[in-house]
C-alpha positions as CSV (number, residue, x, y, z in Angstrom):
1,X,35.3,-1.8,11.0
2,X,36.2,-1.3,7.2
3,X,34.3,1.6,5.5
4,X,34.9,0.0,2.2
5,X,33.1,-2.9,3.3
6,X,29.9,-1.1,4.5
7,X,29.5,1.4,1.7
8,X,30.0,0.0,-1.9
9,X,30.3,3.6,-3.2
10,X,28.3,3.3,-6.7
11,X,26.9,6.8,-6.3
12,X,30.1,8.9,-7.0
13,X,32.0,10.3,-10.0
14,X,33.2,7.4,-12.3
15,X,36.9,7.9,-11.6
16,X,37.7,4.6,-13.2
17,X,37.3,6.2,-16.7
18,X,40.5,8.2,-16.0
19,X,42.5,5.1,-15.1
20,X,41.2,3.5,-18.3
21,X,42.4,6.4,-20.4
22,X,45.8,6.8,-18.7
23,X,46.5,2.9,-19.1
24,X,45.6,3.0,-22.6
25,X,47.7,6.0,-23.3
26,X,50.6,4.4,-21.5
27,X,50.0,1.2,-23.6
28,X,50.2,3.3,-26.9
29,X,53.4,5.1,-26.0
30,X,55.1,1.9,-25.1
31,X,54.1,0.2,-28.3
32,X,55.0,3.2,-30.2
33,X,58.2,4.6,-28.5
34,X,59.7,1.6,-26.6
35,X,62.8,1.7,-28.4
36,X,63.4,5.6,-27.8
37,X,62.7,4.8,-24.3
38,X,65.3,2.2,-24.1
39,X,62.7,-0.4,-23.0
40,X,63.3,-4.1,-24.5
41,X,60.4,-5.3,-26.7
42,X,59.7,-8.2,-24.5
43,X,59.1,-6.1,-21.2
44,X,57.5,-3.4,-23.3
45,X,54.7,-6.0,-24.5
46,X,54.5,-7.4,-21.1
47,X,53.7,-4.0,-19.7
48,X,51.3,-3.2,-22.3
49,X,49.5,-6.6,-21.5
50,X,49.1,-5.7,-18.0
51,X,48.1,-2.1,-18.7
52,X,45.4,-3.4,-21.1
53,X,44.2,-5.9,-18.6
54,X,44.0,-3.3,-15.9
55,X,42.2,-1.1,-18.2
56,X,39.6,-3.7,-19.2
57,X,39.2,-4.4,-15.4
58,X,38.6,-0.8,-14.7
59,X,36.4,-0.3,-17.7
60,X,34.0,-3.1,-16.6
61,X,33.8,-1.5,-13.2
62,X,33.1,1.9,-14.9
63,X,30.5,0.2,-17.0
64,X,28.8,-1.3,-14.1
65,X,28.7,1.8,-12.0
66,X,27.4,3.7,-15.2
67,X,24.6,1.0,-15.6
68,X,23.7,1.2,-12.0
69,X,23.3,5.0,-12.1
70,X,21.5,5.0,-15.2
71,X,19.1,2.2,-13.7
72,X,18.1,4.4,-10.9
73,X,16.2,6.5,-13.2
74,X,15.2,4.0,-16.0
75,X,14.9,0.2,-16.3
76,X,13.7,-1.3,-19.6
77,X,10.5,-3.5,-19.5
78,X,10.9,-7.1,-20.6
79,X,8.4,-9.2,-22.7
80,X,7.6,-12.8,-22.6
81,X,5.1,-14.8,-24.8
82,X,3.1,-17.1,-22.7
83,X,4.5,-20.3,-24.0
84,X,8.0,-19.3,-22.8
85,X,6.8,-18.6,-19.4
86,X,8.8,-20.9,-17.0
87,X,6.6,-23.5,-15.2
88,X,7.1,-26.4,-13.3
89,X,5.2,-29.1,-11.3
90,X,6.5,-28.0,-8.1
91,X,7.1,-24.2,-8.4
92,X,5.2,-21.2,-9.6
93,X,7.4,-18.5,-11.4
94,X,6.4,-15.2,-10.0
95,X,8.7,-12.8,-12.1
96,X,12.2,-11.6,-12.1
97,X,13.8,-10.1,-9.1
98,X,16.2,-10.6,-6.1
99,X,16.0,-11.2,-2.4
100,X,15.9,-7.8,-0.6
101,X,18.5,-7.4,2.1
102,X,20.1,-4.7,4.1
103,X,22.5,-4.0,1.2
104,X,19.6,-2.9,-0.8
105,X,18.1,-0.9,2.0
106,X,21.5,0.9,2.4
107,X,21.7,1.7,-1.4
108,X,18.2,3.3,-1.3
109,X,19.1,5.2,1.8
110,X,22.2,6.6,0.0
111,X,20.3,7.5,-3.3
112,X,17.9,9.7,-1.2
113,X,20.7,12.0,-0.2
114,X,20.7,15.4,-2.0
115,X,24.3,15.7,-2.6
116,X,24.2,12.2,-4.3
117,X,21.3,12.7,-6.7
118,X,23.4,14.5,-9.0
119,X,25.4,11.4,-10.0
120,X,22.2,9.8,-11.4
121,X,19.8,12.6,-12.1
122,X,18.9,13.0,-15.9
123,X,21.4,15.1,-17.7
124,X,20.8,18.6,-19.1
125,X,20.7,17.1,-22.7
126,X,18.0,14.7,-21.7
127,X,15.9,17.4,-20.1
128,X,16.1,19.6,-23.3
129,X,15.2,16.7,-25.4
130,X,12.0,15.9,-23.4
131,X,11.1,19.7,-23.2
132,X,11.3,19.9,-26.9
133,X,9.2,17.0,-27.5
134,X,6.7,18.7,-25.2
135,X,6.9,21.8,-27.0
136,X,6.2,20.2,-30.5
137,X,3.4,18.2,-29.0
138,X,1.4,21.1,-27.5
139,X,2.2,23.4,-30.3
140,X,4.4,25.9,-28.7
141,X,7.0,25.6,-31.3
142,X,6.7,25.0,-35.0
143,X,10.3,25.0,-35.9
144,X,10.8,22.1,-38.4
145,X,14.2,21.3,-37.3
146,X,13.0,21.1,-33.8
147,X,10.1,18.9,-35.0
148,X,12.5,16.5,-36.9
149,X,14.5,16.2,-33.6
150,X,11.7,15.5,-31.7
151,X,10.5,12.8,-34.0
152,X,13.9,11.2,-33.9
153,X,14.3,11.4,-30.2
154,X,11.0,10.1,-29.2
155,X,11.6,6.8,-30.6
156,X,12.6,3.9,-28.3
157,X,14.8,2.4,-31.0
158,X,16.4,3.5,-34.1
159,X,16.3,0.5,-36.2
160,X,18.2,-2.4,-34.5
161,X,19.8,0.1,-32.1
162,X,18.8,1.6,-28.8
163,X,18.0,5.2,-28.4
164,X,20.2,6.5,-25.7
165,X,17.9,9.5,-25.0
166,X,14.5,7.4,-25.3
167,X,11.6,8.5,-23.2
168,X,11.2,7.0,-19.8
169,X,8.8,4.0,-19.8
170,X,5.3,5.2,-18.9
171,X,5.3,3.3,-15.6
172,X,5.8,6.1,-13.2
173,X,7.1,5.5,-9.8
174,X,10.9,5.2,-8.7
175,X,12.9,2.8,-10.6
176,X,15.5,3.4,-7.7
177,X,14.0,0.2,-5.8
178,X,14.8,-2.3,-8.5
179,X,17.8,-0.8,-9.7
180,X,19.6,-1.3,-6.4
181,X,19.6,-5.0,-6.9
182,X,19.7,-5.3,-10.8
183,X,22.9,-7.0,-10.8
184,X,21.3,-9.9,-8.5
185,X,18.2,-10.2,-10.7
186,X,17.1,-13.9,-11.3
187,X,14.0,-15.7,-12.1
188,X,11.8,-15.9,-8.9
189,X,9.8,-19.0,-7.8
190,X,7.7,-20.0,-5.0
191,X,6.8,-23.5,-4.0
192,X,3.4,-24.8,-4.7
193,X,3.3,-25.9,-1.0
194,X,3.9,-22.0,-0.2
195,X,0.6,-21.3,-2.1
196,X,-1.3,-23.6,0.0
197,X,-1.2,-21.0,2.6
198,X,-3.1,-18.6,0.4
199,X,-1.8,-15.6,-1.1
200,X,-2.8,-11.8,-1.3
201,X,-2.0,-9.6,-4.2
202,X,-2.5,-5.8,-3.4
203,X,-2.2,-2.8,-5.5
204,X,-4.1,0.2,-6.6
205,X,-5.8,0.4,-9.9
206,X,-3.9,0.0,-13.1
207,X,-0.6,-1.0,-11.7
208,X,-0.4,-4.6,-12.8
209,X,-2.6,-6.8,-10.8
210,X,-4.4,-8.0,-13.8
211,X,-1.1,-9.0,-15.7
212,X,0.2,-10.9,-12.6
213,X,-3.3,-12.7,-12.5
214,X,-2.7,-13.8,-16.1
215,X,0.8,-15.0,-15.3
216,X,-0.3,-17.1,-12.5
217,X,-3.4,-18.5,-14.2
218,X,-1.3,-19.4,-17.3
219,X,1.0,-21.6,-15.2
220,X,-2.0,-23.2,-13.3
221,X,-3.5,-24.1,-16.7
222,X,0.0,-25.4,-17.9
223,X,0.4,-27.7,-14.9
224,X,-3.2,-29.3,-15.3
225,X,-3.2,-30.7,-12.0
226,X,-6.5,-29.4,-10.7
227,X,-9.5,-27.2,-11.3
228,X,-8.5,-23.4,-12.2
229,X,-11.3,-21.1,-11.4
230,X,-11.1,-17.3,-11.9
231,X,-13.8,-15.0,-10.1
232,X,-14.1,-11.5,-11.8
233,X,-16.9,-9.2,-10.6
234,X,-16.0,-6.7,-13.4
235,X,-16.2,-9.2,-16.1
236,X,-13.0,-8.2,-17.8
237,X,-13.2,-9.3,-21.4
238,X,-9.3,-9.3,-21.9
239,X,-8.9,-11.6,-18.9
240,X,-11.6,-14.0,-20.5
241,X,-9.8,-14.0,-23.8
242,X,-6.6,-14.7,-22.2
243,X,-7.9,-17.5,-20.3
244,X,-9.5,-19.1,-23.5
245,X,-6.4,-18.6,-25.5
246,X,-4.3,-20.4,-22.9
247,X,-7.0,-23.1,-22.3
248,X,-6.7,-23.9,-26.0
249,X,-2.8,-23.9,-25.9
250,X,-2.7,-26.2,-23.2
251,X,-5.2,-28.4,-24.5
252,X,-7.9,-27.7,-21.8
253,X,-10.6,-26.1,-23.9
254,X,-12.9,-29.1,-23.8
255,X,-13.5,-28.5,-20.0
256,X,-13.6,-24.9,-20.1
257,X,-16.8,-23.3,-18.7
258,X,-18.1,-19.7,-18.5
259,X,-20.6,-18.3,-16.0
260,X,-21.2,-14.8,-16.9
261,X,-24.2,-12.4,-15.7
262,X,-23.2,-9.9,-18.6
263,X,-23.5,-12.5,-21.3
264,X,-26.2,-15.1,-20.6
265,X,-26.3,-16.5,-24.1
266,X,-22.9,-18.3,-23.6
267,X,-23.0,-18.7,-20.0
268,X,-23.4,-22.0,-18.2
269,X,-26.2,-22.4,-15.7
270,X,-25.2,-22.5,-12.0
271,X,-28.0,-23.1,-9.2
272,X,-26.3,-21.8,-5.9
273,X,-29.1,-23.0,-3.8
274,X,-29.2,-26.5,-5.2
275,X,-26.4,-28.1,-3.6
276,X,-26.1,-28.4,0.3
277,X,-25.0,-30.6,3.2
278,X,-27.5,-29.0,5.4
279,X,-30.7,-27.5,4.1
280,X,-30.2,-24.4,6.7
281,X,-27.3,-23.5,4.7
282,X,-29.5,-22.5,1.7
283,X,-31.5,-20.0,3.8
284,X,-28.2,-18.8,5.1
285,X,-26.8,-18.1,1.7
286,X,-29.6,-15.8,0.7
287,X,-30.3,-14.1,4.1
288,X,-26.5,-13.3,4.5
289,X,-27.2,-10.7,1.6
290,X,-29.4,-8.8,3.8
291,X,-28.3,-6.0,6.0
292,X,-27.9,-7.3,9.7
293,X,-27.0,-4.4,11.7
294,X,-29.4,-2.6,14.3
295,X,-33.1,-3.2,14.0
296,X,-32.3,-5.1,10.6
297,X,-31.2,-8.0,12.4
298,X,-34.5,-9.1,13.6
299,X,-35.9,-8.9,10.2
300,X,-33.0,-10.7,8.8
301,X,-33.8,-13.6,11.3
302,X,-37.4,-13.6,10.2
303,X,-36.3,-13.7,6.6
304,X,-34.2,-16.7,7.2
305,X,-36.9,-18.5,8.9
306,X,-39.3,-18.2,6.1
307,X,-36.6,-19.0,3.5
308,X,-35.7,-22.3,5.6
309,X,-39.3,-23.1,5.8
310,X,-39.7,-22.8,2.0
311,X,-36.8,-24.7,0.8
312,X,-37.5,-27.5,3.6
313,X,-41.0,-27.8,1.9
314,X,-39.7,-27.9,-1.8
315,X,-37.1,-30.6,-0.7
316,X,-39.6,-32.7,1.0
317,X,-41.5,-32.7,-2.3
318,X,-38.4,-33.8,-4.1
319,X,-37.7,-30.5,-5.9
320,X,-34.5,-28.6,-6.2
321,X,-35.0,-25.1,-4.9
322,X,-34.2,-22.3,-7.4
323,X,-34.4,-18.5,-6.7
324,X,-37.6,-18.4,-8.8
325,X,-39.4,-20.9,-6.9
326,X,-38.3,-19.6,-3.6
327,X,-39.4,-16.2,-4.5
328,X,-42.8,-17.4,-5.6
329,X,-43.6,-19.0,-2.5
330,X,-42.1,-16.3,-0.3
331,X,-44.6,-13.9,-2.0
332,X,-47.4,-16.1,-1.2
333,X,-47.0,-19.2,1.1
334,X,-50.7,-20.5,0.6
335,X,-49.9,-22.4,-3.0
336,X,-47.0,-24.0,-1.1
337,X,-49.0,-25.0,1.7
338,X,-51.6,-26.5,-0.6
339,X,-49.0,-28.7,-2.6
340,X,-47.3,-29.9,0.5
341,X,-50.6,-30.7,2.3
342,X,-51.8,-32.7,-0.6
343,X,-48.5,-34.4,-0.9
344,X,-48.4,-35.3,2.8
345,X,-51.9,-36.5,2.7
346,X,-51.5,-38.7,-0.2
347,X,-48.6,-40.5,1.6
348,X,-50.0,-40.7,4.9
349,X,-53.8,-40.6,4.4
350,X,-55.0,-41.6,0.9
351,X,-58.6,-41.2,1.8
352,X,-58.4,-37.5,2.5
353,X,-59.9,-36.7,-1.0
354,X,-63.2,-38.2,-0.2
355,X,-63.3,-36.2,2.9
356,X,-62.3,-33.1,0.9
357,X,-65.4,-33.8,-1.3
358,X,-67.7,-34.3,1.4
359,X,-66.4,-31.1,3.1
360,X,-66.6,-29.2,-0.2
361,X,-70.2,-29.8,-0.5
362,X,-72.5,-27.2,0.9
363,X,-74.1,-28.1,4.1
364,X,-77.4,-26.7,4.7
365,X,-79.5,-26.1,7.8
366,X,-82.7,-24.4,8.8
367,X,-82.3,-21.1,10.7
368,X,-84.6,-19.7,13.3
369,X,-86.9,-18.6,10.5
370,X,-87.0,-22.0,9.1
371,X,-85.1,-21.0,6.0
372,X,-82.3,-23.4,4.6
373,X,-78.7,-21.6,5.1
374,X,-75.4,-22.9,4.2
375,X,-73.0,-23.8,6.8
376,X,-69.7,-22.7,6.2
377,X,-66.5,-23.9,7.9
378,X,-65.0,-21.5,10.4
379,X,-62.0,-19.8,9.0
380,X,-60.5,-18.7,12.4
381,X,-57.1,-17.5,12.1
382,X,-57.0,-18.4,8.5
383,X,-59.3,-15.5,7.6
384,X,-58.7,-14.2,4.2
385,X,-57.3,-17.4,2.9
386,X,-59.0,-19.6,0.3
387,X,-61.8,-22.1,0.9
388,X,-59.5,-25.1,-0.3
389,X,-57.0,-24.0,2.4
390,X,-59.5,-23.9,5.2
391,X,-60.7,-27.4,4.3
392,X,-57.3,-28.8,4.1
393,X,-56.5,-27.4,7.4
394,X,-59.4,-29.0,8.8
395,X,-58.5,-32.3,7.4
396,X,-54.9,-32.1,8.8
397,X,-56.0,-31.0,12.2
398,X,-58.5,-34.0,12.5
399,X,-55.7,-36.3,11.1
400,X,-52.9,-35.2,13.5
401,X,-55.5,-35.4,16.4
402,X,-56.0,-39.2,15.5
403,X,-52.4,-39.9,14.5
404,X,-50.1,-37.5,16.5
405,X,-47.1,-39.6,15.8
406,X,-47.6,-38.8,12.0
407,X,-47.4,-35.0,12.7
408,X,-45.0,-33.5,9.8
409,X,-42.9,-30.6,11.5
410,X,-42.3,-28.8,8.2
411,X,-46.3,-28.9,7.4
412,X,-47.0,-27.9,11.0
413,X,-44.5,-24.8,10.6
414,X,-46.0,-23.8,7.1
415,X,-49.6,-24.1,8.8
416,X,-48.6,-21.7,11.6
417,X,-46.9,-19.4,9.3
418,X,-50.2,-19.4,7.1
419,X,-52.0,-18.1,10.2
420,X,-49.7,-15.0,10.6
421,X,-51.2,-11.7,9.9
422,X,-50.6,-11.2,6.1
423,X,-49.9,-7.4,6.6
424,X,-47.4,-8.3,9.3
425,X,-45.9,-11.1,7.2
426,X,-45.4,-8.5,4.1
427,X,-43.6,-6.1,6.7
428,X,-41.1,-9.0,7.9
429,X,-40.4,-10.0,4.2
430,X,-40.0,-6.5,2.9
431,X,-36.2,-6.4,2.8
432,X,-36.0,-10.0,1.1
433,X,-38.2,-9.6,-1.7
434,X,-36.3,-6.9,-3.6
435,X,-33.2,-8.9,-3.4
436,X,-35.2,-12.2,-4.7
437,X,-36.8,-9.8,-7.4
438,X,-33.4,-8.9,-8.7
439,X,-32.0,-12.4,-8.8
440,X,-35.0,-13.6,-10.9
441,X,-35.3,-10.7,-13.2
442,X,-34.4,-10.5,-17.0
443,X,-32.0,-13.0,-18.6
444,X,-30.1,-13.6,-15.3
445,X,-32.7,-15.7,-14.0
446,X,-32.3,-18.3,-16.8
447,X,-28.5,-19.0,-15.5
448,X,-28.8,-18.5,-11.7
449,X,-32.4,-20.0,-11.4
450,X,-32.6,-22.5,-14.3
451,X,-35.6,-24.4,-15.4
452,X,-34.7,-27.9,-15.1
453,X,-37.7,-29.0,-17.4
454,X,-36.6,-26.9,-20.2
455,X,-35.0,-29.6,-22.7
456,X,-34.3,-27.1,-25.5
457,X,-31.8,-25.2,-23.3
458,X,-28.2,-26.9,-24.2
459,X,-26.3,-24.6,-22.0
460,X,-24.3,-26.8,-19.5
461,X,-25.1,-27.1,-16.0
462,X,-22.3,-26.7,-13.5
463,X,-21.8,-27.5,-9.8
464,X,-18.6,-27.4,-7.8
465,X,-18.5,-31.4,-7.7
466,X,-18.7,-31.5,-11.3
467,X,-15.9,-28.9,-12.0
468,X,-13.4,-30.6,-9.4
469,X,-14.0,-34.1,-10.7
470,X,-13.3,-33.1,-14.3
471,X,-10.3,-30.7,-13.4
472,X,-12.3,-27.9,-15.2
473,X,-11.4,-24.2,-16.0
474,X,-14.1,-21.8,-14.9
475,X,-14.3,-18.2,-15.6
476,X,-17.0,-16.6,-13.7
477,X,-17.8,-12.9,-14.4
478,X,-20.5,-11.1,-12.4
479,X,-21.0,-7.8,-14.2
480,X,-20.9,-5.6,-11.1
481,X,-20.8,-2.4,-13.3
482,X,-24.3,-3.4,-14.4
483,X,-25.8,-4.3,-11.1
484,X,-23.5,-4.6,-8.0
485,X,-26.2,-5.9,-5.7
486,X,-26.7,-9.0,-8.0
487,X,-23.0,-9.3,-8.6
488,X,-22.2,-9.3,-5.0
489,X,-24.9,-11.7,-4.1
490,X,-24.2,-14.4,-6.8
491,X,-20.5,-14.0,-6.0
492,X,-20.7,-14.5,-2.5
493,X,-23.4,-17.5,-3.1
494,X,-20.6,-19.2,-5.2
495,X,-18.2,-19.5,-2.0
496,X,-21.1,-20.2,0.4
497,X,-22.0,-23.2,-1.8
498,X,-18.1,-24.3,-2.0
499,X,-18.0,-24.1,1.8
500,X,-21.2,-25.8,2.5
501,X,-21.4,-28.5,0.0
502,X,-17.9,-29.0,-1.4
503,X,-15.2,-28.1,1.3
504,X,-16.4,-30.4,3.8
505,X,-17.3,-33.3,1.6
506,X,-14.0,-33.3,-0.2
507,X,-12.2,-33.1,3.0
508,X,-14.0,-36.2,4.3
509,X,-14.6,-38.2,1.2
510,X,-12.1,-37.0,-1.5
511,X,-12.9,-35.5,-4.7
512,X,-14.4,-38.5,-6.4
513,X,-16.9,-39.3,-3.9
514,X,-19.6,-41.6,-5.4
515,X,-17.4,-42.8,-8.3
516,X,-16.1,-46.4,-8.6
517,X,-12.6,-47.0,-6.9
518,X,-12.8,-43.5,-5.0
519,X,-10.5,-43.0,-2.2
520,X,-11.3,-40.8,1.0
521,X,-8.0,-39.2,0.9
522,X,-7.9,-38.2,-2.8
523,X,-7.4,-34.4,-3.0
524,X,-6.5,-32.3,-6.1
525,X,-5.5,-28.6,-6.0
526,X,-8.2,-26.1,-6.5
527,X,-6.5,-22.9,-7.8
528,X,-8.9,-20.2,-7.0
529,X,-8.3,-16.6,-8.2
530,X,-10.4,-14.0,-6.8
531,X,-10.1,-10.5,-8.6
532,X,-11.7,-7.5,-6.8
533,X,-11.7,-9.6,-3.7
534,X,-13.7,-7.2,-1.6
535,X,-16.7,-7.5,-4.0
536,X,-16.9,-11.2,-3.7
537,X,-16.8,-11.3,0.2
538,X,-19.2,-8.6,0.7
539,X,-21.7,-9.3,3.4
540,X,-20.9,-13.0,3.8
541,X,-18.7,-14.8,6.3
542,X,-18.1,-17.8,3.9
543,X,-14.6,-16.5,3.0
544,X,-13.5,-17.1,6.5
545,X,-14.1,-20.7,6.4
546,X,-12.6,-21.0,3.0
547,X,-9.3,-19.3,4.2
548,X,-9.4,-21.2,7.5
549,X,-10.2,-24.7,6.4
550,X,-10.2,-25.2,2.8
551,X,-6.6,-26.0,2.5
552,X,-7.3,-29.3,3.6
553,X,-9.6,-30.0,0.7
554,X,-7.2,-28.6,-1.9
555,X,-8.1,-25.0,-1.8
556,X,-5.4,-22.6,-2.8
557,X,-6.9,-19.1,-2.9
558,X,-5.1,-16.1,-4.5
559,X,-6.9,-12.8,-3.7
560,X,-6.4,-9.6,-5.7
561,X,-7.5,-6.2,-4.0
562,X,-6.7,-2.6,-4.1
563,X,-6.4,-1.9,-0.5
564,X,-6.7,-3.6,3.1
565,X,-9.5,-1.1,3.9
566,X,-11.7,-2.5,1.1
567,X,-11.8,-5.8,3.1
568,X,-12.7,-4.0,6.3
569,X,-15.5,-2.0,4.4
570,X,-16.6,-5.5,2.6
571,X,-16.9,-7.5,5.9
572,X,-18.5,-4.5,7.8
573,X,-16.3,-5.2,10.8
574,X,-12.5,-4.5,11.3
575,X,-12.0,-7.6,13.5
576,X,-13.4,-9.9,10.9
577,X,-11.2,-8.0,8.4
578,X,-8.1,-8.5,10.4
579,X,-9.1,-12.3,10.7
580,X,-9.5,-12.4,6.8
581,X,-6.0,-10.6,6.4
582,X,-4.1,-12.9,8.8
583,X,-4.9,-15.8,6.6
584,X,-2.7,-15.0,3.9
585,X,0.7,-16.4,4.4
586,X,2.1,-14.8,1.4
587,X,1.7,-11.1,0.2
588,X,2.6,-9.7,-3.2
589,X,2.3,-5.9,-3.0
590,X,2.3,-3.6,-5.8
591,X,2.0,0.3,-5.7
592,X,-0.7,1.0,-3.2
593,X,-2.4,4.4,-2.7
594,X,-2.7,4.3,1.3
595,X,-0.2,4.1,4.0
596,X,-2.3,1.6,6.1
597,X,-2.1,-0.7,3.1
598,X,1.5,-0.6,2.6
599,X,1.8,-1.1,6.5
600,X,0.1,-4.4,6.1
601,X,3.4,-5.7,4.6
602,X,6.1,-3.4,6.1
603,X,5.0,-4.2,9.8
604,X,5.8,-7.8,8.9
605,X,9.7,-7.2,8.2
606,X,12.8,-6.4,10.3
607,X,14.9,-3.5,10.7
608,X,18.6,-3.3,9.6
609,X,21.7,-1.2,10.2
610,X,22.2,1.7,7.9
611,X,25.4,3.7,7.4
612,X,26.3,7.2,6.4
613,X,29.9,8.5,6.1
614,X,30.5,12.0,7.3
615,X,33.8,13.8,6.7
616,X,35.4,16.0,9.1
617,X,38.2,18.4,9.1
618,X,39.8,21.2,11.0
619,X,42.9,23.6,10.9
620,X,44.3,25.0,14.2
621,X,47.2,27.5,15.2
622,X,49.8,25.8,17.4
623,X,51.1,29.3,18.6
624,X,54.7,28.6,18.0
625,X,56.9,30.5,15.5
626,X,59.5,29.3,13.1
627,X,62.6,27.9,15.0
628,X,65.7,30.1,14.9
629,X,63.8,32.7,12.7
630,X,63.6,35.3,15.5
631,X,61.2,34.3,18.4
632,X,58.4,36.7,18.8
633,X,58.7,38.3,15.3
634,X,55.0,38.6,14.2
635,X,56.0,38.9,10.6
636,X,56.8,35.1,10.6
637,X,54.4,32.5,9.9
638,X,53.1,30.4,12.7
639,X,53.1,26.4,12.6
640,X,49.5,25.1,11.9
641,X,48.1,21.7,12.6
642,X,45.3,20.2,10.3
643,X,42.9,17.4,11.0
644,X,40.6,15.3,8.8
645,X,38.6,12.1,9.3
646,X,35.9,10.0,7.9
647,X,33.3,8.9,10.4
648,X,30.7,6.2,9.8
649,X,27.3,7.0,11.5
650,X,25.1,3.9,12.2
651,X,21.2,4.0,12.4
652,X,18.4,1.6,12.2
653,X,16.0,1.6,9.4
654,X,13.1,-0.8,8.2
655,X,14.1,-2.9,5.2
656,X,11.2,-1.3,3.3
657,X,9.1,1.5,4.2
658,X,5.4,2.4,3.2
659,X,6.7,5.4,1.1
660,X,8.7,3.0,-0.9
661,X,5.6,0.7,-1.7
662,X,3.6,3.8,-2.4
663,X,6.5,4.8,-5.0
664,X,6.7,1.6,-6.8
665,X,6.5,1.8,-10.8
666,X,3.9,-0.2,-12.6
667,X,4.5,-3.7,-13.0
668,X,6.9,-4.0,-9.9
669,X,6.3,-5.4,-6.4
670,X,7.6,-6.4,-3.1
671,X,6.7,-9.9,-2.1
672,X,6.9,-11.5,1.4
673,X,6.8,-15.2,0.9
674,X,5.5,-17.7,3.5
675,X,6.6,-15.4,6.2
676,X,10.3,-15.8,5.4
677,X,11.6,-14.2,2.3
678,X,11.2,-10.5,1.1
679,X,11.8,-10.4,-2.7
680,X,11.7,-7.5,-5.0
681,X,9.9,-8.3,-8.3
682,X,9.0,-7.1,-11.6
683,X,6.6,-8.5,-14.0
684,X,6.9,-9.0,-17.9
685,X,4.4,-7.7,-20.6
686,X,2.9,-10.9,-21.9
687,X,3.0,-11.6,-25.8
688,X,0.8,-13.9,-27.3
689,X,1.8,-17.5,-28.3
690,X,2.1,-18.0,-31.9
691,X,-1.0,-19.8,-33.0
692,X,-2.9,-19.0,-29.9
693,X,-3.4,-15.3,-30.1
694,X,-5.8,-13.6,-27.7
695,X,-8.9,-12.8,-30.1
696,X,-11.6,-10.2,-29.4
697,X,-14.6,-10.9,-27.3
698,X,-16.9,-11.3,-30.0
699,X,-14.9,-14.3,-31.7
700,X,-14.3,-15.8,-28.2
701,X,-18.2,-15.9,-27.8
702,X,-18.7,-17.3,-31.0
703,X,-16.1,-20.0,-30.4
704,X,-17.6,-21.0,-27.1
705,X,-21.2,-21.0,-28.5
706,X,-20.1,-23.5,-31.0
707,X,-18.4,-25.5,-28.4
708,X,-21.6,-25.7,-26.4
709,X,-23.5,-26.6,-29.6
710,X,-25.6,-23.5,-29.2
711,X,-25.1,-22.1,-32.9
712,X,-23.3,-18.9,-33.9
713,X,-23.1,-16.0,-31.7
714,X,-25.6,-13.3,-32.3
715,X,-25.3,-11.0,-29.4
716,X,-24.7,-11.2,-25.7
717,X,-28.3,-11.5,-24.3
């Protein structure tokens, strides 16, 4: 097998430069002295042509090797303005890079050898320049000449020219992993059908996840083929400003909506418990936020029962449940019982009011002493409840005895609950009320538990159905740094609502259910981006349904997380976490800080052959003296034999290893797309498009408030 074929030999001294110098010298000699060398001019010029051509060929090879060696320690970042991002109706641009093969694994393997590093390590001059800059910066040296040199060498450019000794880009990591394929670098894309299988973006903090999110969201906005929804637990103002600028550039600002727990003045209103396909799902959305392990499981089940009872009663009376109304009646069921009892009796027994007046009148009778005393209704198990409640309970009891076929199951369940010991009831709802209290306190209540009767509130009301039918753009920020409990709860309820009231309906009836000429098979893409994925799925199982089943209704989820262990912690169960992670058909992995997270990708790729060249040599004595020079004369030299050989050793290595992923520079990643292609990527720094610059948050808020016709912006809350 040819060694030259197996090892490309880029990590070595650049011998080609000597060939270039020799050929150019020969060319100069022939041009200048061909007459003295008795070489005809024609042949001299012909030789010069071939010498120069050969020198150019070798020069190109030398420059390629030099560029390769320099790139192992330094790769210049690249920039793109958002209007120049490649976009397509069939593909998503994911950066520049190359498909990773065994050739690149071999090059990385070679670069790690200690005897090879000298060929690409920073020069002594480069090291002195950096040390000089450091000494000037920390005040160890005050020499004016050194300071002047440091000022010049610390610049990345000298006017229009690049600084050959410029500082390394502040991206950390090892640039080796991209340099080994730099000559193969091209624009990399993934088909939109590949995103149908969902995608995970994994990387530790501050390594480029948010920039990649902006790149993907910008292209999703540009296509204008469906809803674009970004869920951000932190409430990143830069991300919001970028989305607003790009929505304006793409002409989608009219359908741009903000839901923000940290900026309620500009936030749309969203009632997570108002839309449902089954009433029981409302109770589940709230009770899922309660702890469910050990003894807490029983209290969670009781809480679910009372939540279901409350929402059933409200819906039967024609009211949309809100967190405020649910909290009000969970704290005290008696007012709800009175309302529902009167509502039901008005419908089934209009004469109840006459009976109520009769029962309300004091009934007098003589006691054993002949005194008139009032006869009160027996409270029984309703002891401690109001007089009106006791009377209505008696009326209902008598009515249902006469008309058993008209018994209302919801009202009967409420009557039974009313007879529960109030102290016991307080204990079993003790874990539920603090959550409801947080969800209905302060300005947050006005957007997640809206007052439908407030005609002065012009903030838009959003629902999943409305967003989908309008192909809207949604930014949802949950302000987790202020209150993580509320942020996690509202975030997970967004997705519970999506599963229960949207995903199934779209799958069965299409996106335009209820509209004229709607077709059942009409589905549009739902581009869903979940930043800080682990915070959005905490305590809920709705994400499993979204990942498993939403593709049929158009859902394309891109989840951004710091590590795979975060998912396990959020789900509270390793098996569930594995189910979640197994639903991502494509993975883009930036630098991670844990080996376990890196193995989530490396365990999916194959092993390849790698080769090492080992040179062997030996010299041995033959034991024979020189022929005819006096055999046995010890003063004569002996014959010797020498042996040398190059041995190619072969081994097996993974295409990429966890340590490689943990050493990636910022803005670089490995991507495993659709279970087939392993790609090495780097991402650009985004520049603003001319005329659509990213504004500060105050200006963004002001523009959005004017868009909603709420007047000028005067403060967040």
